N, C-alpha and C positions, 0 to 999 in steps of 0.2 A: 504492499500499500504507499510505500515511499514516506515522504515528510509529512503526511497526515496522522502517522502514529508515534511522532517523536514528541515525548515530553514538553510540555510548552506550547505545542502548536494550537491554535486556536481556529475554529472554523468560523463561518461567516455568520452563523447565530450565535455566537459568543461562549461556545462551548470549548474547553481548554482539556487537553490530553494532560493527565497525571503521571500515570504510571501503565505498565504492562501488570497483568494479574496472573494468578495461577487459578483464576477461576475457569470453570468448564463453559465452553461456548455452547450456543443453542444452533450454530452454523456450521455445516461442514468447512473444517481446514480453516477455523478463523480462532484468533485469540480475543479475550477479553479485556478491554483497556478501563481503567476508572476514568471518568470525566468529570470534569467541574463547571459549574454553570458560574460565569463571572456575572451575571446579575444577581441571583439569589444565592449564590455559595450551595447550592445543592450537589452532591456527590454521587453517581451511579456508575454502574456497567455499561459497555456498549462494544460490539463487535468492531474489529478493527476495519472492515468493509463500510459501515456504517457512519465513521468519525464525521465524515465530511459533510453529511446531512442531517447530523442530531441536532434535534431540540430538546430544551430541558422537561423534564416529565412534569415539573413541577410548578413552571412559571410561564412555560411557551406551549402548553399542549402538545408535547413529545410523546413517543412511544415510551410505554413503562422501561426503565432501566433494568439491566441484568444483575443478578446477583453477584456482588462481590466476593 
């Protein structure tokens, strides 16, 4: 996924990559990353392939985050 999975990357919706986790992914051949919302501070898990489009599940009506 290139630079979108690097810690400190921000997507266009204000979601920041914090770290790669050891959590199990729900998507084939993906890893779960911890994201944080720069607007409300929420932390949640997301598959690496989704980082570029993620919206916060708490303040932007985004999909529920994955378990960290």
